[in-house]
SEBASE-479791 format. One record per residue (C-alpha): residue number from 1; residue in one letter; x, y, z. Coordinates in nm, 2 decimals, m for minus. Example, Ala and Ser with C-alpha at 12.3 -4.5 7.8 and 13.67 -1.06 7.14 Angstrom:
2
+------+------+--------+--------+--------+
| panu | timi |     xx |     yy |     zz |
+------+------+--------+--------+--------+
|    1 |    A |   1.23 |  m0.45 |   0.78 |
|    2 |    S |   1.37 |  m0.11 |   0.71 |
+------+------+--------+--------+--------+
END
This chain:
328
+------+------+--------+--------+--------+
| panu | timi |     xx |     yy |     zz |
+------+------+--------+--------+--------+
|    1 |    M |   0.01 |  m0.02 |  m0.01 |
|    2 |    E |   0.30 |   0.24 |   0.06 |
|    3 |    R |   0.42 |   0.22 |  m0.29 |
|    4 |    Y |   0.07 |   0.30 |  m0.42 |
|    5 |    R |   0.05 |   0.60 |  m0.17 |
|    6 |    L |   0.38 |   0.74 |  m0.33 |
|    7 |    H |   0.29 |   0.66 |  m0.67 |
|    8 |    F |  m0.06 |   0.86 |  m0.64 |
|    9 |    E |   0.08 |   1.15 |  m0.47 |
|   10 |    T |   0.32 |   1.21 |  m0.73 |
|   11 |    I |   0.03 |   1.28 |  m0.95 |
|   12 |    G |  m0.12 |   1.51 |  m0.72 |
|   13 |    Y |  m0.36 |   1.28 |  m0.53 |
|   14 |    R |  m0.35 |   1.18 |  m0.21 |
|   15 |    Y |  m0.39 |   0.81 |  m0.11 |
|   16 |    V |  m0.54 |   0.65 |   0.15 |
|   17 |    S |  m0.66 |   0.29 |   0.23 |
|   18 |    T |  m0.85 |   0.08 |   0.49 |
|   19 |    A |  m0.83 |  m0.26 |   0.62 |
|   20 |    S |  m1.10 |  m0.49 |   0.72 |
|   21 |    F |  m1.11 |  m0.82 |   0.93 |
|   22 |    S |  m1.26 |  m1.09 |   0.75 |
|   23 |    P |  m1.53 |  m1.29 |   0.93 |
|   24 |    V |  m1.50 |  m1.57 |   0.66 |
|   25 |    T |  m1.12 |  m1.59 |   0.64 |
|   26 |    G |  m1.02 |  m1.45 |   1.01 |
|   27 |    L |  m0.78 |  m1.20 |   0.81 |
|   28 |    S |  m0.70 |  m0.85 |   0.75 |
|   29 |    S |  m0.73 |  m0.73 |   0.38 |
|   30 |    P |  m0.76 |  m0.40 |   0.22 |
|   31 |    S |  m1.13 |  m0.27 |   0.15 |
|   32 |    H |  m1.12 |   0.07 |   0.05 |
|   33 |    H |  m0.90 |   0.29 |  m0.13 |
|   34 |    F |  m0.95 |   0.69 |  m0.17 |
|   35 |    L |  m0.75 |   0.86 |  m0.46 |
|   36 |    C |  m0.84 |   1.20 |  m0.32 |
|   37 |    S |  m0.77 |   1.57 |  m0.48 |
|   38 |    Q |  m0.88 |   1.87 |  m0.43 |
|   39 |    A |  m1.13 |   1.85 |  m0.77 |
|   40 |    L |  m1.20 |   1.51 |  m0.73 |
|   41 |    T |  m1.22 |   1.20 |  m0.52 |
|   42 |    V |  m1.20 |   0.87 |  m0.64 |
|   43 |    H |  m1.34 |   0.57 |  m0.38 |
|   44 |    V |  m1.25 |   0.20 |  m0.46 |
|   45 |    V |  m1.45 |  m0.03 |  m0.29 |
|   46 |    V |  m1.32 |  m0.41 |  m0.26 |
|   47 |    W |  m1.57 |  m0.64 |  m0.25 |
|   48 |    F |  m1.55 |  m1.01 |  m0.09 |
|   49 |    N |  m1.73 |  m1.33 |  m0.13 |
|   50 |    R |  m1.92 |  m1.43 |   0.18 |
|   51 |    T |  m2.17 |  m1.70 |   0.09 |
|   52 |    R |  m2.20 |  m1.92 |  m0.25 |
|   53 |    D |  m2.45 |  m1.64 |  m0.33 |
|   54 |    T |  m2.36 |  m1.33 |  m0.14 |
|   55 |    V |  m2.10 |  m1.09 |  m0.14 |
|   56 |    W |  m2.01 |  m0.79 |   0.11 |
|   57 |    T |  m1.78 |  m0.50 |   0.17 |
|   58 |    D |  m1.69 |  m0.35 |   0.52 |
|   59 |    Q |  m1.71 |   0.00 |   0.66 |
|   60 |    V |  m1.47 |   0.25 |   0.63 |
|   61 |    N |  m1.20 |   0.17 |   0.91 |
|   62 |    W |  m0.92 |   0.47 |   0.87 |
|   63 |    L |  m0.59 |   0.34 |   0.90 |
|   64 |    Y |  m0.35 |   0.59 |   0.75 |
|   65 |    P |  m0.29 |   0.86 |   0.87 |
|   66 |    S |  m0.64 |   0.93 |   0.96 |
|   67 |    Q |  m0.98 |   1.07 |   0.86 |
|   68 |    P |  m0.87 |   1.24 |   0.54 |
|   69 |    E |  m1.17 |   1.51 |   0.57 |
|   70 |    D |  m0.95 |   1.79 |   0.46 |
|   71 |    S |  m0.85 |   1.64 |   0.14 |
|   72 |    C |  m1.12 |   1.40 |   0.02 |
|   73 |    H |  m1.47 |   1.48 |  m0.06 |
|   74 |    L |  m1.70 |   1.24 |   0.10 |
|   75 |    D |  m2.06 |   1.22 |   0.12 |
|   76 |    G |  m2.08 |   0.98 |   0.40 |
|   77 |    K |  m2.35 |   0.79 |   0.23 |
|   78 |    Y |  m2.34 |   0.45 |   0.05 |
|   79 |    F |  m2.01 |   0.21 |   0.08 |
|   80 |    Y |  m1.87 |   0.41 |   0.34 |
|   81 |    N |  m2.03 |   0.41 |   0.73 |
|   82 |    Y |  m2.15 |   0.08 |   0.71 |
|   83 |    S |  m2.09 |  m0.28 |   0.63 |
|   84 |    R |  m2.31 |  m0.39 |   0.33 |
|   85 |    L |  m2.44 |  m0.74 |   0.21 |
|   86 |    F |  m2.54 |  m0.77 |  m0.16 |
|   87 |    D |  m2.69 |  m1.10 |  m0.33 |
|   88 |    S |  m2.38 |  m1.19 |  m0.59 |
|   89 |    F |  m2.37 |  m1.03 |  m0.91 |
|   90 |    N |  m2.19 |  m1.04 |  m1.24 |
|   91 |    L |  m2.06 |  m0.77 |  m1.46 |
|   92 |    T |  m2.10 |  m0.61 |  m1.82 |
|   93 |    K |  m1.95 |  m0.37 |  m1.98 |
|   94 |    R |  m2.11 |  m0.05 |  m2.06 |
|   95 |    G |  m1.86 |   0.19 |  m2.27 |
|   96 |    A |  m1.52 |   0.18 |  m2.11 |
|   97 |    F |  m1.66 |   0.05 |  m1.79 |
|   98 |    L |  m1.77 |  m0.29 |  m1.60 |
|   99 |    V |  m2.12 |  m0.24 |  m1.40 |
|  100 |    P |  m2.30 |  m0.48 |  m1.19 |
|  101 |    S |  m2.57 |  m0.69 |  m1.37 |
|  102 |    P |  m2.84 |  m0.66 |  m1.34 |
|  103 |    T |  m2.80 |  m0.33 |  m1.28 |
|  104 |    E |  m3.12 |  m0.23 |  m1.16 |
|  105 |    K |  m3.13 |  m0.49 |  m0.91 |
|  106 |    F |  m2.81 |  m0.41 |  m0.77 |
|  107 |    L |  m2.91 |  m0.06 |  m0.74 |
|  108 |    Q |  m3.25 |  m0.15 |  m0.57 |
|  109 |    E |  m3.05 |  m0.33 |  m0.32 |
|  110 |    V |  m2.80 |  m0.05 |  m0.22 |
|  111 |    P |  m3.01 |   0.16 |   0.03 |
|  112 |    D |  m3.13 |  m0.14 |   0.21 |
|  113 |    S |  m2.80 |  m0.33 |   0.20 |
|  114 |    Q |  m2.65 |  m0.27 |   0.56 |
|  115 |    L |  m2.47 |  m0.53 |   0.71 |
|  116 |    V |  m2.47 |  m0.65 |   1.12 |
|  117 |    E |  m2.28 |  m0.95 |   1.22 |
|  118 |    C |  m2.37 |  m1.19 |   1.50 |
|  119 |    N |  m2.12 |  m1.16 |   1.78 |
|  120 |    R |  m1.90 |  m1.47 |   1.78 |
|  121 |    T |  m1.69 |  m1.35 |   2.07 |
|  122 |    R |  m1.98 |  m1.34 |   2.29 |
|  123 |    A |  m2.13 |  m1.67 |   2.15 |
|  124 |    R |  m1.81 |  m1.83 |   2.25 |
|  125 |    Q |  m1.82 |  m1.69 |   2.60 |
|  126 |    Y |  m2.17 |  m1.79 |   2.61 |
|  127 |    M |  m2.09 |  m2.15 |   2.49 |
|  128 |    D |  m1.82 |  m2.16 |   2.76 |
|  129 |    K |  m2.02 |  m2.07 |   3.02 |
|  130 |    Y |  m2.30 |  m2.26 |   2.94 |
|  131 |    G |  m2.17 |  m2.56 |   2.74 |
|  132 |    Q |  m2.25 |  m2.72 |   2.41 |
|  133 |    N |  m2.36 |  m3.05 |   2.51 |
|  134 |    Y |  m2.60 |  m3.12 |   2.27 |
|  135 |    T |  m2.80 |  m3.40 |   2.26 |
|  136 |    E |  m2.88 |  m3.64 |   1.93 |
|  137 |    E |  m3.25 |  m3.47 |   1.97 |
|  138 |    D |  m3.10 |  m3.11 |   2.00 |
|  139 |    K |  m2.88 |  m3.16 |   1.68 |
|  140 |    V |  m3.19 |  m3.30 |   1.49 |
|  141 |    F |  m3.39 |  m3.02 |   1.58 |
|  142 |    M |  m3.16 |  m2.74 |   1.51 |
|  143 |    R |  m3.07 |  m2.92 |   1.16 |
|  144 |    K |  m3.46 |  m2.90 |   1.09 |
|  145 |    A |  m3.49 |  m2.58 |   1.23 |
|  146 |    R |  m3.23 |  m2.42 |   0.98 |
|  147 |    Q |  m3.40 |  m2.63 |   0.70 |
|  148 |    T |  m3.72 |  m2.44 |   0.79 |
|  149 |    V |  m3.56 |  m2.11 |   0.82 |
|  150 |    S |  m3.42 |  m2.18 |   0.46 |
|  151 |    R |  m3.75 |  m2.32 |   0.30 |
|  152 |    A |  m4.00 |  m2.02 |   0.49 |
|  153 |    K |  m3.72 |  m1.77 |   0.31 |
|  154 |    Q |  m3.75 |  m1.92 |  m0.02 |
|  155 |    Y |  m4.14 |  m1.88 |  m0.04 |
|  156 |    L |  m4.12 |  m1.54 |   0.12 |
|  157 |    D |  m3.85 |  m1.42 |  m0.09 |
|  158 |    E |  m4.04 |  m1.54 |  m0.42 |
|  159 |    M |  m4.31 |  m1.33 |  m0.30 |
|  160 |    G |  m4.13 |  m1.01 |  m0.23 |
|  161 |    I |  m4.22 |  m1.03 |   0.16 |
|  162 |    P |  m3.95 |  m0.92 |   0.37 |
|  163 |    F |  m3.90 |  m1.08 |   0.67 |
|  164 |    W |  m3.68 |  m1.10 |   0.99 |
|  165 |    L |  m3.55 |  m1.35 |   1.25 |
|  166 |    S |  m3.79 |  m1.28 |   1.57 |
|  167 |    S |  m3.84 |  m1.38 |   1.91 |
|  168 |    G |  m3.63 |  m1.69 |   1.98 |
|  169 |    T |  m3.50 |  m1.76 |   1.66 |
|  170 |    C |  m3.36 |  m1.38 |   1.71 |
|  171 |    L |  m3.23 |  m1.44 |   2.04 |
|  172 |    G |  m3.05 |  m1.74 |   1.91 |
|  173 |    W |  m2.90 |  m1.54 |   1.63 |
|  174 |    F |  m2.79 |  m1.25 |   1.89 |
|  175 |    R |  m2.69 |  m1.44 |   2.16 |
|  176 |    Q |  m2.50 |  m1.74 |   2.06 |
|  177 |    C |  m2.47 |  m1.74 |   1.63 |
|  178 |    D |  m2.72 |  m2.03 |   1.63 |
|  179 |    I |  m3.06 |  m2.23 |   1.71 |
|  180 |    I |  m3.14 |  m2.24 |   2.04 |
|  181 |    P |  m3.17 |  m2.62 |   2.07 |
|  182 |    Y |  m3.44 |  m2.62 |   2.32 |
|  183 |    S |  m3.69 |  m2.36 |   2.16 |
|  184 |    K |  m3.86 |  m2.62 |   1.96 |
|  185 |    D |  m3.98 |  m2.37 |   1.67 |
|  186 |    V |  m3.88 |  m2.09 |   1.46 |
|  187 |    D |  m4.03 |  m1.75 |   1.47 |
|  188 |    L |  m4.03 |  m1.51 |   1.20 |
|  189 |    G |  m4.16 |  m1.13 |   1.18 |
|  190 |    I |  m4.34 |  m0.96 |   0.89 |
|  191 |    F |  m4.50 |  m0.61 |   0.91 |
|  192 |    I |  m4.87 |  m0.62 |   0.81 |
|  193 |    K |  m4.81 |  m0.40 |   0.55 |
|  194 |    H |  m4.65 |  m0.68 |   0.36 |
|  195 |    F |  m4.92 |  m0.95 |   0.40 |
|  196 |    N |  m5.00 |  m1.12 |   0.08 |
|  197 |    A |  m5.33 |  m1.32 |   0.06 |
|  198 |    D |  m5.13 |  m1.60 |  m0.14 |
|  199 |    L |  m4.89 |  m1.67 |   0.16 |
|  200 |    I |  m5.09 |  m1.96 |   0.30 |
|  201 |    H |  m5.13 |  m2.12 |  m0.03 |
|  202 |    A |  m4.77 |  m2.09 |  m0.09 |
|  203 |    F |  m4.66 |  m2.24 |   0.19 |
|  204 |    E |  m4.92 |  m2.54 |   0.18 |
|  205 |    Q |  m4.79 |  m2.60 |  m0.17 |
|  206 |    G |  m4.44 |  m2.61 |  m0.02 |
|  207 |    G |  m4.54 |  m2.89 |   0.20 |
|  208 |    F |  m4.63 |  m2.67 |   0.51 |
|  209 |    F |  m4.93 |  m2.80 |   0.72 |
|  210 |    L |  m5.13 |  m2.48 |   0.84 |
|  211 |    K |  m5.18 |  m2.51 |   1.22 |
|  212 |    H |  m5.36 |  m2.24 |   1.30 |
|  213 |    I |  m5.47 |  m1.87 |   1.20 |
|  214 |    F |  m5.55 |  m1.61 |   1.53 |
|  215 |    G |  m5.66 |  m1.28 |   1.47 |
|  216 |    K |  m5.73 |  m1.08 |   1.13 |
|  217 |    V |  m5.54 |  m0.84 |   0.89 |
|  218 |    S |  m5.63 |  m0.55 |   1.06 |
|  219 |    D |  m5.54 |  m0.65 |   1.41 |
|  220 |    S |  m5.32 |  m0.93 |   1.61 |
|  221 |    Y |  m5.27 |  m1.14 |   1.28 |
|  222 |    E |  m5.05 |  m1.45 |   1.34 |
|  223 |    L |  m5.01 |  m1.74 |   1.13 |
|  224 |    S |  m4.86 |  m2.11 |   1.29 |
|  225 |    F |  m4.75 |  m2.38 |   1.00 |
|  226 |    Q |  m4.62 |  m2.74 |   1.12 |
|  227 |    S |  m4.35 |  m2.93 |   0.89 |
|  228 |    G |  m4.29 |  m3.28 |   1.07 |
|  229 |    D |  m4.20 |  m3.20 |   1.43 |
|  230 |    I |  m4.08 |  m2.83 |   1.33 |
|  231 |    K |  m4.34 |  m2.55 |   1.41 |
|  232 |    L |  m4.31 |  m2.18 |   1.19 |
|  233 |    D |  m4.48 |  m1.91 |   1.37 |
|  234 |    L |  m4.50 |  m1.56 |   1.15 |
|  235 |    F |  m4.58 |  m1.30 |   1.35 |
|  236 |    F |  m4.73 |  m0.97 |   1.20 |
|  237 |    F |  m4.63 |  m0.64 |   1.32 |
|  238 |    Y |  m4.80 |  m0.33 |   1.33 |
|  239 |    E |  m4.65 |   0.02 |   1.35 |
|  240 |    A |  m4.73 |   0.30 |   1.59 |
|  241 |    A |  m4.59 |   0.63 |   1.61 |
|  242 |    D |  m4.33 |   0.56 |   1.86 |
|  243 |    H |  m4.35 |   0.20 |   1.90 |
|  244 |    A |  m4.42 |  m0.14 |   1.68 |
|  245 |    W |  m4.62 |  m0.45 |   1.81 |
|  246 |    N |  m4.74 |  m0.76 |   1.72 |
|  247 |    G |  m5.06 |  m0.96 |   1.89 |
|  248 |    G |  m5.11 |  m1.30 |   2.06 |
|  249 |    T |  m5.43 |  m1.46 |   2.11 |
|  250 |    H |  m5.53 |  m1.74 |   2.35 |
|  251 |    H |  m5.71 |  m1.99 |   2.17 |
|  252 |    E |  m5.93 |  m2.09 |   2.48 |
|  253 |    T |  m6.02 |  m1.80 |   2.65 |
|  254 |    G |  m6.03 |  m1.52 |   2.36 |
|  255 |    Q |  m5.76 |  m1.30 |   2.56 |
|  256 |    K |  m5.57 |  m1.09 |   2.31 |
|  257 |    Y |  m5.23 |  m0.96 |   2.43 |
|  258 |    K |  m5.02 |  m0.71 |   2.25 |
|  259 |    Y |  m4.61 |  m0.72 |   2.25 |
|  260 |    I |  m4.43 |  m0.40 |   2.24 |
|  261 |    F |  m4.11 |  m0.33 |   2.08 |
|  262 |    P |  m3.94 |   0.00 |   2.02 |
|  263 |    K |  m3.93 |   0.16 |   1.68 |
|  264 |    F |  m3.67 |  m0.06 |   1.44 |
|  265 |    S |  m3.56 |  m0.09 |   1.09 |
|  266 |    L |  m3.40 |  m0.43 |   0.94 |
|  267 |    C |  m3.07 |  m0.51 |   0.83 |
|  268 |    W |  m2.92 |  m0.82 |   0.67 |
|  269 |    T |  m2.72 |  m1.07 |   0.83 |
|  270 |    I |  m2.57 |  m1.41 |   0.77 |
|  271 |    F |  m2.70 |  m1.70 |   0.95 |
|  272 |    L |  m2.63 |  m2.05 |   0.92 |
|  273 |    D |  m2.51 |  m1.94 |   0.58 |
|  274 |    L |  m2.83 |  m1.77 |   0.51 |
|  275 |    K |  m2.90 |  m1.41 |   0.40 |
|  276 |    V |  m3.17 |  m1.31 |   0.65 |
|  277 |    R |  m3.29 |  m1.00 |   0.80 |
|  278 |    V |  m3.29 |  m0.90 |   1.17 |
|  279 |    P |  m3.41 |  m0.60 |   1.38 |
|  280 |    C |  m3.16 |  m0.32 |   1.36 |
|  281 |    P |  m3.05 |  m0.22 |   1.61 |
|  282 |    S |  m3.08 |  m0.58 |   1.74 |
|  283 |    Q |  m3.04 |  m0.56 |   2.11 |
|  284 |    P |  m3.33 |  m0.31 |   2.23 |
|  285 |    Y |  m3.55 |  m0.54 |   2.04 |
|  286 |    I |  m3.41 |  m0.84 |   2.22 |
|  287 |    E |  m3.43 |  m0.68 |   2.58 |
|  288 |    A |  m3.79 |  m0.57 |   2.50 |
|  289 |    N |  m3.89 |  m0.92 |   2.45 |
|  290 |    Y |  m3.65 |  m1.11 |   2.70 |
|  291 |    G |  m3.53 |  m0.82 |   2.94 |
|  292 |    K |  m3.17 |  m0.73 |   3.06 |
|  293 |    N |  m3.12 |  m1.08 |   3.13 |
|  294 |    W |  m3.12 |  m1.22 |   2.79 |
|  295 |    L |  m2.76 |  m1.36 |   2.81 |
|  296 |    E |  m2.87 |  m1.64 |   3.05 |
|  297 |    P |  m3.07 |  m1.93 |   2.92 |
|  298 |    V |  m3.42 |  m1.97 |   3.01 |
|  299 |    H |  m3.56 |  m2.32 |   2.97 |
|  300 |    V |  m3.92 |  m2.26 |   3.09 |
|  301 |    W |  m4.12 |  m2.01 |   2.90 |
|  302 |    E |  m4.46 |  m1.90 |   2.92 |
|  303 |    W |  m4.56 |  m1.72 |   2.60 |
|  304 |    N |  m4.86 |  m1.50 |   2.72 |
|  305 |    R |  m4.69 |  m1.41 |   3.07 |
|  306 |    S |  m4.29 |  m1.42 |   3.05 |
|  307 |    P |  m4.22 |  m1.17 |   2.80 |
|  308 |    P |  m4.15 |  m0.83 |   2.97 |
|  309 |    N |  m4.31 |  m0.66 |   2.70 |
|  310 |    V |  m4.65 |  m0.84 |   2.70 |
|  311 |    R |  m4.96 |  m0.67 |   2.77 |
|  312 |    D |  m5.32 |  m0.76 |   2.80 |
|  313 |    N |  m5.53 |  m0.62 |   2.50 |
|  314 |    G |  m5.88 |  m0.71 |   2.57 |
|  315 |    L |  m6.09 |  m1.00 |   2.46 |
|  316 |    W |  m6.24 |  m1.10 |   2.13 |
|  317 |    P |  m6.59 |  m1.09 |   2.10 |
|  318 |    Q |  m6.73 |  m1.45 |   2.10 |
|  319 |    E |  m6.93 |  m1.38 |   1.78 |
|  320 |    E |  m6.56 |  m1.34 |   1.60 |
|  321 |    W |  m6.40 |  m1.62 |   1.73 |
|  322 |    K |  m6.50 |  m1.81 |   1.43 |
|  323 |    E |  m6.30 |  m1.57 |   1.22 |
|  324 |    V |  m6.01 |  m1.47 |   1.49 |
|  325 |    I |  m5.94 |  m1.82 |   1.65 |
|  326 |    Q |  m5.88 |  m2.11 |   1.36 |
|  327 |    V |  m5.71 |  m2.39 |   1.47 |
|  328 |    F |  m5.69 |  m2.70 |   1.23 |
+------+------+--------+--------+--------+
END
């Protein structure tokens, strides 16, 4: 890098580079190059393969000699302040340049491409403290749960429905970078504005059995599917001015519940080699659902009593039970 710096400085540019620590290789590699002059800044972004079908670039981490605000014109927007994750793309020639192809798809990904990593240091500390003595039953469940996430991702992606890891599945990613072996289900979140009436049919066609429908699209909607011995819960979230929430329903009493979360956006992560979304920022979301002691494993969990963010939300009128409490 020193050789490049000296070369560009002789032709009137200031050369600055940054390096990144790869979560894949464990090595530090150059990730950004800046050629800066008073009239122009050229920003060269280095891309790395992440999984078989994704690529990533890291945020800028200034190395030499410091952040060059005095000589580089930086807009602080894309490919700069955050790590980014994209679907793999080809290159096609346009005039004298190579551009990502398909170009429109690449440009659509840019605004919502922020990448957050699970904290592997924290995951190792968790495993060191609580052990990793999985039974064969645990291993089978974790393998099937990963397959369930993969299949659900396929169907939701095909319908263009953004989803994220929620509840216990999100906690497993955030705390230990893995499936929680004793959770026994898979939890995904979807904003109700993205609901698609074809969703149930798509999952049934894919081999999922519809287990229950609770609530209605306008209020506390929730779907649950079964695939073998794995249950998949789809929680639909509603957005208020200062918070988001999803509902719950007790199928025997008609009691309604509301789970309140601080406002959040969505970021990408790699979870068990799958490109999926997670709430961003993640820790406030986790703490809302599991409290300040989320680092401690809890094996007994009452869905309508244990979460610190659950609130009673009235009763469904009995004349609506046929619609809002459907168990199959």
